[in-house]
C-alpha positions as CSV (number, residue, x, y, z in Angstrom):
1,M,0.1,0.1,-0.2
2,Y,3.0,2.5,0.0
3,I,2.4,3.9,-3.5
4,E,-1.4,4.0,-2.7
5,Q,-0.6,6.4,-0.1
6,A,-0.6,9.1,-2.7
7,F,-4.2,9.0,-3.3
8,K,-4.8,10.4,0.1
9,I,-3.1,13.5,-1.0
10,L,-3.2,16.2,-3.7
11,H,-1.5,14.1,-6.4
12,D,-2.1,16.0,-9.9
13,W,0.8,15.3,-12.1
14,W,1.7,18.9,-12.3
15,R,2.3,19.1,-8.8
16,Y,5.0,16.6,-9.1
17,L,6.5,18.2,-11.8
18,L,6.5,21.4,-9.9
19,G,7.8,19.8,-6.7
20,V,11.0,18.4,-8.4
21,L,11.7,22.1,-9.9
22,I,11.4,23.1,-6.3
23,A,14.1,20.7,-5.2
24,I,16.3,21.4,-7.9
25,V,16.2,25.3,-6.9
26,G,17.0,24.2,-3.4
27,I,20.1,22.4,-4.8
28,G,21.0,25.5,-6.5
29,I,20.8,27.6,-3.4
30,L,23.0,25.5,-1.5
31,S,25.4,25.2,-4.5
32,M,26.2,28.6,-4.4
33,P,28.9,28.6,-1.3
34,H,31.1,26.3,-3.7
35,A,30.7,28.5,-6.7
36,L,31.2,31.4,-4.5
37,A,34.3,29.7,-3.3
38,I,35.7,28.9,-6.7
39,G,35.0,32.4,-7.9
40,V,37.4,34.0,-5.0
41,K,40.2,31.6,-6.1
42,Q,39.6,32.6,-9.6
43,V,39.7,36.5,-8.8
44,K,43.1,35.3,-6.7
45,G,44.4,33.5,-9.9
46,E,44.3,30.5,-8.3
47,V,42.0,28.4,-10.7
48,D,43.1,27.3,-14.2
49,L,40.1,28.0,-16.3
50,E,40.3,25.2,-19.1
51,K,39.8,22.7,-16.3
52,L,36.6,23.9,-14.6
53,N,34.6,21.4,-16.5
54,D,36.8,18.5,-15.0
55,V,35.2,17.2,-11.7
56,N,38.5,15.7,-10.8
57,Y,40.4,19.0,-11.1
58,I,37.3,21.0,-9.1
59,M,37.9,18.5,-6.1
60,T,41.7,19.3,-5.8
61,L,40.7,23.3,-5.4
62,F,40.0,22.7,-1.5
63,E,41.0,20.6,1.3
64,P,39.0,17.3,1.6
65,N,37.0,18.0,4.4
66,V,36.1,21.3,3.0
67,N,35.3,19.7,-0.4
68,L,33.3,17.3,1.3
69,L,31.2,20.1,2.7
70,F,30.8,21.7,-0.4
71,L,29.6,18.6,-2.1
72,L,27.1,17.4,0.6
73,L,25.5,20.9,1.0
74,P,23.4,21.0,-2.3
75,F,21.6,17.7,-1.2
76,A,20.7,19.3,2.1
77,G,19.2,22.1,0.1
78,G,17.6,19.6,-2.0
79,F,16.0,17.7,0.7
80,F,14.5,20.8,2.6
81,A,13.1,22.1,-0.4
82,L,11.3,18.6,-1.1
83,L,10.2,18.6,2.0
84,L,8.6,21.9,1.5
85,A,7.3,21.2,-1.8
86,V,5.5,18.1,-0.2
87,K,3.9,19.9,2.7
88,L,2.5,23.0,0.6
89,L,1.8,21.4,-2.8
90,H,0.6,18.0,-1.7
91,K,-0.6,18.4,1.8
92,Q,1.4,15.3,2.6
93,S,2.5,14.3,6.0
94,F,6.3,13.2,6.2
95,T,5.2,9.9,7.8
96,Q,2.9,9.3,4.6
97,L,6.1,10.1,2.3
98,T,8.1,7.5,4.3
99,T,5.8,4.6,5.1
100,A,2.5,2.9,4.7
101,R,2.7,2.2,8.2
102,K,1.0,4.4,10.8
103,K,4.2,5.5,12.0
104,I,7.8,5.5,11.0
105,D,9.2,1.8,12.3
106,W,12.7,3.2,13.0
107,S,13.7,-0.4,14.4
108,R,13.6,-1.4,10.7
109,F,15.9,1.5,9.7
110,W,18.5,0.7,12.4
111,F,18.4,-3.1,11.4
112,A,19.3,-2.3,7.7
113,F,22.0,0.6,8.9
114,G,23.4,-2.2,11.1
115,L,23.3,-5.2,8.9
116,W,24.8,-3.3,5.7
117,G,27.2,-1.4,8.1
118,F,28.4,-4.7,9.4
119,V,28.7,-6.2,6.1
120,S,30.7,-3.2,4.5
121,V,33.3,-3.1,7.3
122,A,33.7,-6.9,6.8
123,M,34.2,-6.5,3.5
124,I,36.9,-3.7,3.6
125,V,38.8,-5.6,6.4
126,L,38.7,-8.6,4.5
127,D,40.1,-7.0,1.1
128,Y,42.7,-5.0,3.3
129,Y,44.3,-8.3,4.9
130,M,43.9,-10.1,1.5
131,S,45.5,-7.3,-0.5
132,P,47.3,-5.2,1.9
133,D,49.5,-3.5,-0.9
134,D,46.3,-1.9,-2.5
135,Y,45.8,0.1,0.6
136,L,47.6,3.2,2.4
137,L,46.9,4.0,6.1
138,N,45.7,7.4,5.7
139,F,44.4,8.2,9.5
140,N,45.2,11.5,10.7
141,L,43.1,12.2,14.0
142,V,42.2,15.6,13.7
143,P,41.2,16.0,10.1
144,F,39.3,12.6,11.0
145,L,37.4,13.9,13.5
146,L,36.3,16.8,11.5
147,L,35.5,14.3,8.7
148,C,33.1,12.5,11.3
149,L,31.4,15.7,12.3
150,I,30.5,16.5,8.7
151,A,29.7,13.1,7.6
152,I,27.5,12.4,10.6
153,L,25.7,15.8,10.0
154,L,25.5,15.8,6.2
155,V,25.8,12.3,4.7
156,P,22.4,11.4,6.4
157,L,20.5,14.4,4.5
158,Q,22.4,13.4,1.3
159,T,21.2,9.5,1.1
160,S,17.6,10.8,2.7
161,F,17.5,13.2,-0.3
162,E,18.1,10.5,-2.7
163,E,15.7,8.1,-1.2
164,Y,13.0,10.5,-0.6
165,L,13.4,11.8,-4.3
166,F,13.5,8.5,-5.9
167,R,11.9,5.9,-4.0
168,G,9.4,8.0,-2.1
169,Y,8.4,11.2,-4.0
170,L,8.7,9.9,-7.7
171,M,7.7,6.4,-6.7
172,Q,4.4,7.5,-5.4
173,G,4.0,10.2,-8.2
174,L,4.4,7.9,-11.1
175,G,2.7,5.1,-9.4
176,V,-0.5,6.9,-9.1
177,L,0.1,8.5,-12.6
178,V,0.5,5.1,-14.5
179,K,-1.5,2.9,-12.0
180,N,1.2,0.3,-11.6
181,K,4.1,-0.4,-9.7
182,W,6.8,-2.2,-12.0
183,L,7.1,1.1,-14.3
184,P,8.0,3.6,-11.2
185,L,10.5,0.9,-10.0
186,L,12.1,0.8,-13.3
187,V,12.0,4.4,-14.1
188,T,13.3,5.9,-10.7
189,S,16.0,2.9,-10.7
190,A,17.3,3.9,-14.0
191,V,17.2,7.9,-13.4
192,F,19.0,7.4,-10.0
193,G,21.7,5.4,-11.7
194,L,22.2,7.7,-14.7
195,L,22.3,10.8,-12.3
196,H,25.4,9.2,-11.3
197,Y,26.9,9.1,-14.4
198,S,28.8,12.4,-13.8
199,N,30.7,11.0,-10.9
200,P,34.4,10.7,-11.2
201,E,34.2,6.8,-10.9
202,M,32.4,6.6,-14.0
203,E,35.5,8.1,-16.2
204,V,38.0,5.8,-14.6
205,M,35.9,2.6,-14.5
206,G,33.9,2.9,-17.7
207,N,30.0,2.5,-18.5
208,K,30.0,-0.7,-16.9
209,L,29.7,0.9,-13.7
210,M,26.1,2.1,-14.6
211,I,25.2,-1.6,-13.9
212,Y,26.1,-1.2,-10.4
213,Y,24.3,2.3,-10.1
214,I,21.0,1.2,-11.9
215,G,21.3,-2.0,-10.1
216,T,21.5,-0.5,-6.5
217,G,18.3,1.7,-7.4
218,L,16.6,-1.3,-8.3
219,F,17.4,-3.3,-5.0
220,L,16.6,0.0,-2.7
221,G,13.2,0.1,-4.8
222,I,12.2,-3.7,-4.3
223,L,13.1,-2.8,-0.4
224,T,10.6,-0.3,-0.4
225,L,7.7,-1.8,-2.6
226,M,8.1,-5.1,-0.6
227,D,8.3,-3.7,3.1
228,D,5.7,-1.1,2.3
229,G,7.8,2.0,3.2
230,M,11.3,3.6,2.8
231,E,12.8,2.7,6.3
232,L,15.0,-0.2,5.3
233,A,16.0,1.6,2.1
234,L,17.0,4.6,4.1
235,G,19.0,2.7,6.5
236,F,20.8,0.8,3.9
237,H,21.8,3.7,1.7
238,L,23.1,5.8,4.9
239,A,25.2,3.0,6.0
240,N,26.6,2.4,2.7
241,N,27.8,5.9,2.2
242,L,28.6,6.7,5.8
243,F,31.0,3.8,6.2
244,T,32.4,4.5,2.7
245,A,33.2,8.1,3.4
246,L,34.7,7.4,6.9
247,L,36.9,4.3,6.1
248,V,37.9,4.3,2.3
249,T,38.9,6.9,-0.2
250,A,40.6,7.1,-3.5
251,D,41.9,9.4,-5.9
252,W,39.3,8.7,-8.3
253,T,36.1,8.9,-6.2
254,A,33.4,11.0,-5.6
255,F,33.9,11.1,-1.7
256,Q,37.9,12.0,-1.2
257,T,38.3,12.2,2.3
258,H,40.5,12.0,5.4
259,S,39.3,8.5,5.6
260,V,41.0,5.7,7.4
261,L,42.4,4.0,4.3
262,K,43.3,5.0,0.8
263,D,42.7,3.0,-1.9
264,L,45.9,2.4,-4.1
265,S,44.5,0.0,-6.7
266,D,44.1,0.6,-10.3
267,P,40.2,0.9,-10.9
268,T,40.7,0.3,-14.5
269,E,41.5,-3.3,-13.6
270,A,38.1,-3.6,-12.1
271,G,36.1,-6.4,-14.0
272,L,32.5,-7.2,-14.4
273,A,32.8,-9.7,-11.3
274,E,33.3,-6.8,-9.1
275,I,30.3,-5.2,-10.4
276,F,28.0,-8.3,-10.9
277,V,28.6,-9.9,-7.3
278,P,27.1,-7.2,-5.4
279,I,24.0,-7.0,-7.9
280,F,23.4,-10.6,-8.3
281,V,24.9,-12.3,-5.4
282,V,25.3,-9.9,-2.2
283,F,22.0,-7.8,-2.9
284,P,19.7,-10.9,-3.3
285,I,21.1,-12.6,0.0
286,M,20.3,-9.2,1.6
287,L,16.8,-9.5,0.0
288,F,16.2,-12.8,1.3
289,I,17.5,-11.8,5.0
290,F,14.9,-9.0,5.0
291,A,12.1,-11.1,3.5
292,R,12.7,-13.7,6.2
293,K,12.6,-11.4,9.1
294,Y,9.9,-9.4,8.0
295,K,7.9,-12.3,6.4
296,W,7.4,-10.8,2.9
297,N,5.1,-12.6,0.6
298,N,3.2,-12.1,-2.8
299,W,6.1,-10.7,-4.5
300,T,4.3,-10.5,-7.7
301,E,1.8,-8.3,-6.6
302,R,4.0,-6.3,-4.5
303,L,6.4,-5.5,-7.4
304,F,4.1,-5.8,-10.3
305,G,0.4,-5.3,-9.3
306,K,-1.8,-2.5,-10.2
307,V,-2.2,0.8,-8.1
308,E,-5.6,1.4,-7.0
309,A,-7.0,4.1,-5.1
310,P,-8.0,2.7,-1.3
311,V,-11.9,2.6,-0.7
312,D,-11.6,5.2,2.2
313,S,-9.4,7.6,0.2
314,E,-10.1,11.3,0.9
315,I,-8.7,12.3,-2.4
316,D,-10.5,11.8,-5.6
317,E,-8.7,10.6,-9.0
318,I,-7.5,13.9,-9.9
319,G,-6.2,15.1,-6.7
320,N,-8.8,17.1,-5.2
321,P,-10.8,16.4,-1.8
322,F,-14.2,14.8,-2.1
């Protein structure tokens, strides 16, 4: 019933289009500090104008913690702007956007966060001991503590914005528009993946990495539809990004931080196995664990069924109150 939540609010198609535009404005507003900082450096003659379209070059202009701050602020702007749009345009509560349950189940969030956090740390530790030459100990106490502060404050806003936009806002909006579940699942997963196309990782690892990004979006979408809420997807996504930012960095990743370790391996040598294993092995195992714990059933209906207005809906088919 998660997508059907949108029938209980104002759900005209133009409201969702306007809502996305408002979120983009929010991103733009909190992108201005980075642009202004680059402008100051440009006035001082500290910027090579010919390289300003190079993402990797831009990320070398500031100290890593400052870079991370500039990178995450636009997501915070998008998140709060999206919540504003949800409240003003759709008259929708935060709970309705998050889950079909009467209240947000934070135990689900923390279970997904803890489980994937444990798996992520275990995989990093295992790889470190199997290939120690691929890593450099990068730990420096004071910069690391500043990194922790920035990451703990802003990474949750970054991951929450992506989840609430794709698995929440757009999943519900598309669902009530097309009246099915599979198309919103596929479209939001594809768009989620394609928006990562500008990441530095794509330049060094190639288009094959898009399989991972789209596959991850599909996995998070399945979590949301099967569990009738975003709690598991929110916890999983936060654990993935937070532990990555704190534990491992590399010169070719979007998150270049004062992490504990620095990955020195050649990303161009990564084969399809490194991409296929998470998507076709690890994620299905995670789905199995969640399905057993939360007793999921009726997979076909939950993922491919029709989206119909609840009988007790207080909003009619064009999004107006009865």
